[in-house]
C-alpha positions as CSV (number, residue, x, y, z in Angstrom):
1,M,0.0,0.0,0.0
2,S,2.8,2.5,0.9
3,D,4.7,1.4,-2.1
4,V,1.9,2.4,-4.4
5,C,1.6,5.8,-2.7
6,D,5.4,6.3,-3.0
7,L,5.2,5.4,-6.8
8,L,2.5,7.9,-7.5
9,G,3.8,10.5,-5.0
10,H,6.7,11.3,-7.3
11,A,4.1,12.6,-9.9
12,L,2.7,15.2,-7.5
13,T,4.1,18.6,-6.6
14,R,1.1,20.3,-5.0
15,G,-1.4,17.5,-5.0
16,T,-2.0,15.1,-2.1
17,I,-2.2,11.4,-1.3
18,S,-4.4,10.2,1.5
19,Q,-4.6,6.8,3.2
20,D,-7.1,8.2,5.9
21,P,-9.8,5.5,6.4
22,A,-12.4,8.2,6.5
23,D,-11.2,9.5,3.1
24,I,-11.4,6.0,1.7
25,A,-14.8,5.3,3.2
26,A,-16.2,8.3,1.5
27,F,-15.9,6.4,-1.8
28,R,-17.8,3.4,-0.6
29,V,-20.8,2.6,-2.9
30,A,-23.8,3.0,-0.7
31,N,-26.0,0.5,-2.5
32,P,-26.7,-2.9,-0.9
33,I,-28.0,-4.4,-4.1
34,L,-24.5,-4.2,-5.6
35,D,-21.7,-6.5,-4.6
36,Q,-19.3,-4.3,-2.6
37,P,-16.3,-3.3,-4.8
38,A,-12.7,-3.4,-3.6
39,A,-11.8,-0.3,-1.5
40,P,-9.1,1.9,-2.9
41,S,-5.7,1.6,-1.3
42,C,-5.4,5.4,-1.2
43,V,-7.0,8.5,-2.6
44,V,-4.9,10.7,-4.9
45,R,-5.8,14.4,-5.5
46,P,-3.7,15.9,-8.2
47,A,-3.6,19.7,-8.1
48,D,-4.0,20.3,-11.8
49,A,-4.1,18.7,-15.3
50,D,-0.3,18.4,-15.5
51,E,-0.2,16.4,-12.3
52,L,-3.1,14.3,-13.4
53,Q,-1.2,13.5,-16.6
54,R,1.9,12.5,-14.6
55,V,-0.2,10.3,-12.3
56,I,-1.6,8.4,-15.3
57,R,1.8,8.1,-16.9
58,A,3.2,6.8,-13.7
59,A,0.4,4.2,-13.6
60,N,1.4,3.1,-17.1
61,E,5.0,2.6,-15.9
62,T,4.1,0.8,-12.7
63,G,0.9,-1.1,-13.6
64,V,-1.2,0.7,-10.9
65,N,-4.9,0.4,-11.5
66,L,-6.7,3.8,-11.3
67,T,-10.4,4.8,-10.9
68,L,-11.8,8.2,-11.3
69,A,-14.4,10.2,-9.3
70,S,-15.5,13.8,-9.3
71,S,-18.8,13.8,-7.3
72,T,-19.1,14.0,-3.5
73,G,-21.6,12.6,-1.1
74,R,-23.5,9.3,-1.2
75,H,-22.4,7.3,-4.3
76,C,-25.1,4.8,-5.4
77,K,-24.6,3.8,-9.0
78,G,-21.0,2.6,-8.6
79,G,-19.6,4.1,-11.8
80,F,-16.1,4.2,-10.4
81,A,-16.4,0.9,-8.5
82,A,-13.6,-1.5,-9.2
83,A,-13.4,-5.3,-8.7
84,Q,-9.5,-5.2,-8.5
85,A,-7.1,-3.4,-6.2
86,H,-6.9,0.2,-7.3
87,V,-6.0,3.8,-6.4
88,L,-8.9,6.3,-6.6
89,V,-8.2,9.7,-8.3
90,D,-10.5,12.3,-6.8
91,L,-11.1,15.4,-8.9
92,S,-13.9,16.8,-6.8
93,T,-11.6,19.6,-5.5
94,W,-11.2,21.0,-9.0
95,K,-13.8,23.8,-8.6
96,R,-12.9,26.4,-11.2
97,I,-15.3,27.9,-13.7
98,P,-12.7,29.9,-15.7
99,W,-15.0,31.2,-18.5
100,I,-18.6,32.1,-19.0
101,D,-19.6,33.4,-22.4
102,R,-23.1,34.7,-22.5
103,R,-23.0,35.7,-26.2
104,N,-22.3,32.1,-27.3
105,R,-24.1,30.5,-24.3
106,V,-21.3,28.3,-23.2
107,C,-19.3,28.0,-20.0
108,L,-16.1,26.1,-19.1
109,V,-16.2,23.9,-16.0
110,E,-13.7,21.6,-14.1
111,P,-14.7,18.2,-12.9
112,G,-15.5,19.1,-9.3
113,V,-18.1,21.8,-10.1
114,T,-21.6,20.9,-8.9
115,Y,-24.9,22.0,-10.4
116,D,-25.6,24.3,-7.4
117,E,-22.2,26.0,-7.9
118,L,-22.6,26.3,-11.7
119,L,-26.1,27.8,-11.3
120,R,-24.8,30.4,-8.9
121,A,-22.0,31.4,-11.2
122,L,-24.4,31.7,-14.2
123,A,-27.2,33.6,-12.4
124,P,-25.5,37.1,-12.6
125,Q,-25.2,36.6,-16.4
126,G,-28.9,35.8,-16.7
127,M,-28.1,32.2,-17.7
128,T,-28.9,28.7,-16.6
129,V,-28.0,25.1,-17.7
130,P,-30.1,22.1,-18.6
131,M,-29.7,19.5,-15.8
132,P,-31.0,16.1,-14.6
133,L,-34.2,15.9,-12.6
134,A,-33.4,17.3,-9.2
135,P,-29.7,16.2,-9.0
136,R,-28.3,15.6,-5.6
137,G,-26.2,18.4,-4.1
138,G,-22.8,16.7,-4.6
139,K,-23.3,15.7,-8.2
140,S,-20.5,16.8,-10.5
141,V,-21.7,18.5,-13.7
142,V,-18.9,16.8,-15.6
143,A,-19.8,13.4,-14.2
144,A,-23.5,13.9,-15.2
145,V,-23.0,15.1,-18.7
146,M,-20.2,12.6,-19.5
147,D,-22.6,9.9,-18.3
148,R,-25.3,11.3,-20.6
149,E,-27.7,11.8,-17.8
150,P,-30.9,13.2,-19.4
151,S,-32.0,16.8,-18.7
152,T,-35.6,17.9,-18.2
153,W,-35.2,20.3,-21.2
154,P,-35.4,18.1,-24.2
155,N,-35.9,20.7,-26.9
156,R,-32.6,22.2,-26.1
157,Q,-30.8,19.0,-26.9
158,W,-29.8,18.5,-30.5
159,D,-27.6,15.5,-30.1
160,S,-27.2,12.6,-27.6
161,G,-23.9,14.1,-26.4
162,D,-25.4,17.5,-25.5
163,P,-24.8,19.7,-23.5
164,V,-21.1,18.7,-24.0
165,A,-19.2,21.0,-26.3
166,S,-15.4,21.0,-26.5
167,T,-13.5,18.9,-23.9
168,E,-10.0,18.2,-22.7
169,F,-9.1,14.8,-21.3
170,I,-6.2,12.5,-20.8
171,F,-6.5,9.1,-22.3
172,G,-5.5,6.0,-20.3
173,S,-2.3,6.0,-22.4
174,G,-1.3,9.3,-20.8
175,D,-1.9,11.4,-23.9
176,R,-3.6,14.7,-23.4
177,F,-6.2,15.6,-26.0
178,R,-8.6,18.5,-26.8
179,T,-11.7,18.0,-28.9
180,G,-14.0,20.1,-31.0
181,A,-13.3,23.7,-31.5
182,A,-10.8,23.6,-28.7
183,G,-8.7,21.2,-30.8
184,G,-6.6,24.0,-32.1
185,P,-4.6,25.7,-33.2
186,G,-3.3,27.7,-30.3
187,T,-4.2,28.0,-26.6
188,L,-7.7,28.5,-25.4
189,E,-6.9,32.1,-24.7
190,A,-5.6,32.6,-28.2
191,Q,-8.7,31.0,-29.6
192,R,-11.0,33.3,-27.6
193,A,-9.0,36.3,-28.6
194,A,-9.7,35.3,-32.2
195,G,-13.4,35.0,-31.5
196,G,-13.5,31.3,-30.8
197,A,-15.9,29.9,-28.1
198,Q,-15.0,26.2,-27.8
199,K,-18.7,25.4,-28.4
200,S,-18.5,22.9,-31.2
201,P,-18.0,19.3,-30.0
202,A,-17.0,17.7,-33.3
203,G,-13.3,17.8,-34.3
204,P,-10.5,18.3,-34.8
205,S,-11.1,17.6,-38.5
206,Q,-13.6,14.7,-38.9
207,T,-13.0,13.1,-35.5
208,D,-15.4,13.1,-32.6
209,F,-13.2,11.6,-29.8
210,H,-15.3,13.0,-26.9
211,R,-17.7,10.1,-27.7
212,V,-14.9,7.6,-26.8
213,V,-14.8,9.0,-23.3
214,Q,-18.5,10.0,-22.9
215,G,-20.4,7.1,-21.4
216,S,-17.3,5.1,-20.6
217,Q,-17.6,5.5,-16.8
218,G,-13.9,6.4,-16.5
219,T,-12.5,3.4,-18.4
220,M,-11.1,5.4,-21.4
221,G,-9.9,8.8,-20.2
222,A,-9.9,11.4,-17.4
223,V,-11.7,14.7,-18.1
224,T,-9.8,17.8,-17.1
225,W,-12.5,20.3,-18.2
226,I,-15.6,20.6,-20.4
227,A,-17.2,23.4,-22.2
228,V,-20.9,23.0,-21.4
229,R,-23.7,24.6,-23.5
230,A,-25.7,26.9,-21.3
231,E,-29.1,28.7,-21.9
232,L,-30.7,32.0,-21.2
233,K,-32.6,32.0,-18.0
234,P,-36.4,32.4,-18.6
235,A,-37.8,35.8,-17.8
236,I,-41.2,34.3,-17.0
237,E,-42.5,30.8,-16.7
238,R,-45.9,29.3,-16.9
239,P,-45.7,25.5,-16.1
240,L,-48.7,23.4,-16.8
241,L,-49.8,20.0,-15.5
242,L,-51.7,17.3,-17.5
243,G,-53.1,14.3,-15.8
244,A,-54.1,10.9,-17.2
245,E,-54.8,7.4,-15.9
246,S,-52.4,5.9,-18.5
247,L,-49.6,7.0,-20.9
248,S,-51.9,6.5,-23.9
249,P,-53.3,10.1,-24.2
250,L,-50.0,11.7,-23.0
251,T,-47.8,10.1,-25.7
252,P,-49.3,11.7,-28.8
253,F,-49.6,15.0,-26.9
254,V,-45.8,15.1,-26.1
255,Y,-45.0,14.0,-29.7
256,E,-47.0,16.9,-31.1
257,V,-45.7,19.5,-28.7
258,Q,-42.1,18.5,-29.2
259,R,-42.4,18.2,-33.0
260,A,-43.6,21.8,-33.1
261,G,-40.8,23.0,-30.8
262,L,-43.3,24.4,-28.3
263,G,-42.6,24.8,-24.6
264,E,-39.4,24.2,-22.6
265,H,-39.0,21.6,-19.8
266,S,-41.1,18.5,-20.3
267,F,-41.3,15.2,-18.5
268,I,-43.7,12.6,-17.2
269,L,-43.9,11.0,-13.7
270,N,-46.3,8.5,-12.3
271,D,-48.1,9.3,-9.1
272,T,-45.6,7.3,-7.0
273,A,-42.6,9.1,-8.5
274,A,-44.2,12.6,-8.3
275,A,-45.0,12.0,-4.6
276,M,-41.5,10.8,-3.9
277,L,-40.0,13.9,-5.6
278,L,-42.2,16.3,-3.6
279,N,-41.8,14.4,-0.4
280,A,-38.0,14.7,-0.6
281,R,-38.3,18.3,0.4
282,G,-39.8,17.3,3.7
283,G,-43.2,17.4,5.3
284,G,-44.2,13.7,5.1
285,V,-46.6,14.4,2.3
286,F,-46.0,11.2,0.2
287,D,-49.3,9.5,0.9
288,E,-51.4,12.7,0.7
289,I,-49.9,13.7,-2.7
290,R,-50.1,10.2,-4.3
291,R,-53.8,9.9,-3.4
292,A,-54.5,13.3,-4.9
293,L,-52.8,12.6,-8.3
294,P,-53.9,10.8,-11.4
295,R,-51.8,7.8,-12.3
296,Y,-49.6,9.8,-14.7
297,L,-48.6,13.4,-14.5
298,C,-47.0,15.3,-17.4
299,V,-45.2,18.6,-16.6
300,Q,-44.9,21.0,-19.5
301,N,-43.2,24.3,-19.0
302,V,-43.9,27.4,-21.1
303,A,-41.4,30.2,-20.9
304,G,-40.6,33.6,-22.2
305,F,-37.1,35.0,-22.5
306,E,-35.6,38.5,-23.2
307,R,-37.7,39.4,-26.3
308,L,-41.5,39.7,-26.0
309,P,-41.6,37.1,-23.1
310,H,-45.3,37.6,-22.3
311,E,-46.3,37.3,-26.0
312,R,-44.3,34.1,-26.4
313,V,-45.8,32.5,-23.3
314,D,-49.4,33.5,-24.3
315,Y,-49.2,32.1,-27.8
316,Q,-47.4,28.9,-26.8
317,T,-49.9,28.3,-24.0
318,T,-52.8,28.7,-26.4
319,D,-51.2,26.3,-28.9
320,I,-50.3,23.7,-26.2
321,T,-53.8,23.9,-24.6
322,A,-55.3,23.3,-28.1
323,I,-53.1,20.2,-28.7
324,A,-54.1,18.9,-25.2
325,R,-57.8,19.2,-25.9
326,Q,-57.4,17.3,-29.2
327,H,-56.2,14.4,-27.1
328,G,-58.8,14.7,-24.4
329,L,-56.5,16.3,-21.9
330,E,-56.7,19.5,-19.9
331,T,-53.8,21.8,-19.0
332,R,-53.9,23.1,-15.4
333,P,-51.7,25.2,-13.1
334,A,-52.3,22.7,-10.3
335,I,-53.9,19.3,-9.6
336,G,-55.1,18.9,-6.1
337,P,-52.4,20.1,-3.6
338,V,-49.7,19.9,-6.3
339,S,-48.9,23.1,-8.2
340,A,-47.0,23.0,-11.5
341,M,-44.8,25.8,-10.3
342,R,-43.7,23.8,-7.3
343,V,-43.0,20.7,-9.3
344,L,-40.9,22.6,-11.8
345,A,-39.0,24.4,-9.1
346,I,-38.1,21.2,-7.3
347,A,-37.3,19.3,-10.6
348,T,-34.9,22.1,-11.8
349,S,-32.9,22.6,-8.7
350,P,-30.5,20.4,-6.7
351,C,-32.3,18.3,-4.1
352,G,-29.8,18.2,-1.3
353,D,-27.3,15.7,-0.1
354,Q,-29.6,12.7,-0.5
355,D,-31.0,11.6,-3.8
356,W,-34.7,12.3,-3.9
357,R,-35.4,8.6,-4.9
358,Q,-33.9,7.5,-1.6
359,H,-35.6,9.9,0.7
360,L,-38.8,7.8,1.3
361,R,-37.2,4.6,2.6
362,G,-33.4,5.1,2.5
363,Q,-32.6,3.1,-0.6
364,C,-34.1,2.7,-4.1
365,L,-33.7,0.1,-6.8
366,S,-33.4,2.0,-10.1
367,I,-33.3,0.7,-13.6
368,F,-33.0,3.1,-16.6
369,F,-32.8,2.6,-20.3
370,L,-33.6,4.3,-23.7
371,T,-36.5,3.5,-25.9
372,T,-39.0,5.5,-27.9
373,L,-41.9,7.3,-26.3
374,D,-44.5,5.1,-28.1
375,K,-43.0,2.0,-26.5
376,A,-42.5,3.4,-23.0
377,A,-45.8,2.1,-21.7
378,T,-45.1,-1.4,-22.9
379,M,-41.6,-1.3,-21.2
380,I,-43.1,-0.1,-18.0
381,D,-45.7,-2.9,-18.1
382,V,-42.9,-5.4,-18.7
383,F,-41.1,-4.3,-15.5
384,A,-44.4,-4.1,-13.5
385,N,-45.2,-7.7,-14.4
386,V,-41.7,-8.8,-13.2
387,A,-42.2,-6.7,-10.0
388,R,-45.5,-8.4,-9.3
389,D,-43.9,-11.8,-9.7
390,H,-41.5,-10.8,-6.9
391,G,-44.2,-9.5,-4.6
392,V,-44.0,-5.8,-5.5
393,G,-47.3,-4.1,-6.2
394,D,-47.9,-1.5,-8.9
395,E,-48.4,1.2,-6.3
396,A,-44.8,0.7,-5.1
397,V,-43.2,1.2,-8.6
398,G,-42.2,4.7,-9.6
399,C,-41.8,5.7,-13.2
400,Y,-40.0,8.6,-14.8
401,V,-40.3,9.2,-18.6
402,Q,-38.0,11.8,-20.1
403,P,-38.0,12.8,-23.8
404,V,-34.5,13.3,-25.0
405,V,-33.0,14.9,-28.2
406,Q,-36.3,16.7,-29.0
407,N,-38.2,13.4,-28.3
408,H,-36.4,11.4,-30.9
409,A,-36.0,8.9,-28.1
410,C,-36.9,8.8,-24.4
411,H,-35.2,7.9,-21.2
412,V,-37.4,5.6,-19.0
413,E,-36.6,4.9,-15.4
414,V,-38.4,2.5,-13.1
415,F,-37.6,2.4,-9.5
416,V,-38.7,0.8,-6.2
417,P,-37.9,2.3,-2.8
418,F,-36.8,-0.1,-0.1
419,A,-35.2,-0.3,3.4
420,A,-31.6,-1.4,3.6
421,A,-32.1,-2.6,7.2
422,C,-34.5,-5.3,6.0
423,A,-32.4,-8.2,4.6
424,G,-35.4,-9.7,3.0
425,E,-36.1,-6.6,1.0
426,V,-32.5,-6.2,-0.1
427,E,-32.4,-9.7,-1.4
428,C,-35.7,-9.3,-3.1
429,M,-34.5,-6.1,-4.8
430,R,-31.3,-7.8,-5.9
431,V,-33.2,-10.6,-7.6
432,L,-35.7,-8.1,-9.1
433,E,-32.9,-6.0,-10.6
434,H,-31.4,-9.0,-12.4
435,A,-34.8,-10.3,-13.6
436,G,-36.1,-6.8,-14.6
437,V,-33.0,-6.0,-16.6
438,A,-33.1,-9.4,-18.4
439,R,-36.8,-9.0,-19.3
440,L,-36.5,-5.4,-20.4
441,A,-33.5,-6.2,-22.6
442,D,-35.4,-9.0,-24.2
443,A,-38.3,-6.5,-24.8
444,G,-35.9,-4.2,-26.7
445,A,-34.8,-1.7,-24.0
446,F,-31.5,-0.1,-24.9
447,F,-29.1,0.2,-21.9
448,S,-26.8,3.0,-23.1
449,R,-25.6,3.6,-19.6
450,P,-25.2,0.1,-18.2
451,Y,-24.9,-0.3,-14.4
452,A,-25.2,-3.3,-12.2
453,S,-26.3,-6.4,-14.1
454,A,-27.1,-4.3,-17.2
455,G,-23.4,-4.3,-18.0
456,E,-23.3,-8.0,-18.2
457,T,-26.5,-8.3,-20.1
458,V,-25.8,-5.7,-22.8
459,F,-22.4,-6.9,-23.7
460,R,-23.5,-10.5,-23.8
461,Q,-26.3,-9.6,-26.2
462,N,-24.0,-7.5,-28.4
463,P,-20.8,-9.5,-28.9
464,V,-19.7,-7.6,-32.0
465,S,-20.0,-4.3,-30.2
466,Y,-18.2,-5.8,-27.2
467,D,-15.3,-6.9,-29.3
468,L,-15.1,-3.4,-30.8
469,L,-15.1,-1.9,-27.3
470,K,-12.1,-4.1,-26.4
471,K,-10.2,-2.8,-29.4
472,V,-11.0,0.8,-28.6
473,K,-9.8,0.2,-25.0
474,G,-6.6,-1.3,-26.4
475,I,-5.9,1.8,-28.5
476,F,-6.6,4.5,-25.9
477,D,-5.7,2.6,-22.7
478,P,-3.3,-0.1,-23.9
479,N,-2.0,-0.9,-20.4
480,R,-5.5,-1.1,-18.9
481,V,-4.6,1.4,-16.1
482,L,-8.2,3.0,-16.0
483,N,-10.4,0.7,-14.0
484,R,-8.9,-2.6,-15.1
485,G,-11.4,-5.4,-15.3
486,K,-14.5,-3.2,-15.5
487,W,-16.9,-4.8,-18.0
488,G,-14.2,-7.4,-18.6
489,L,-11.9,-4.8,-20.2
């Protein structure tokens, strides 16, 4: 253990290495469903990109296995978890936001910047950023966007990689690389002086190497900074709620609204998920809210910006209301005790230290995948049937449906809260996770972000893609220094 620290210590000038048990325990995966990964032998905190590059090169020379983390707090998905002995590289202390460009709507962030910190930095410029549904307080912006977590603002997403623009990362080989408009020539400062904004993700030339690192869960490269596409903050907002007892009437409504480019934030929750989200802010209101809601709740925000904001909100509200009526739906500012403005405010702000899904019972089984909106109801039914087979009733299953890339696809998440203190529940959830993933995969669910048993399932079902992934790993991380053994790489 001390030998490893000594080997990597030579790569650091201002950075630190910690073997403090409390430091190491902070990176325990707090999810009893998962097999507990190996604990890191130490935690390395390089001071800057130069030191990070030296650490990765030292790992190549010595064979040390590295894992990467940039979020803080309670880790649940286990993206950085390793089955083999390893050293954890913690980038959560990298907190700089060196550049915010309002004209081009882009900002540059380091890996440790959280959504709360970025929103505070953007606010004086009248800007905001699309973000996941109520991210936990310690969630790194870089970790979220590099994992392709969906945002609640689908019509601001033009590509599956958005809001990632230009990036800089260090491959597992130790080579430092900049993508997109940042690829050159010259330094970032020289590019900006010439009018560049590092906003384009594709490049240099015809390459698009950020896609190699994005979604790889730290197995291909370590990100040093990302240029993130930002948006103007709405001047006024008029969120609307639409309720239905099934997804059937909501599906064509969302398709039509998204196709016309109307509205802003848009997502669907079932009654269980909506009650969990609102209950996470305290008050013990879960049962009251769930009883008052229809089975499915669609949140559709309408917003005005700098130019003619009231006129924009009025005409879009009129058009969206007309579309709703065509499908037998009604747009409302509130349903029972639930106001659209409150749901939107909670959904578009960090939720605190604990993930909102875990607030009800302490833990939550979560399975997420991509499909198309017209198939979402079928996929949810597939999981509900599996859950019933394992003694979990429909009322205990939460559902979150999020259109992505202007509703060309949709993210579907099904989850079941449970108590970690109950061994029987933990074992039931472990079995349900395996069975649910298998049945959903057979039904056509696309696990683009494979965690837990989904990793085994998707690679087994796609052997050609798996072989290609191994070849890509061999090119960019030939000595397997980044999370060696993850996914069998």
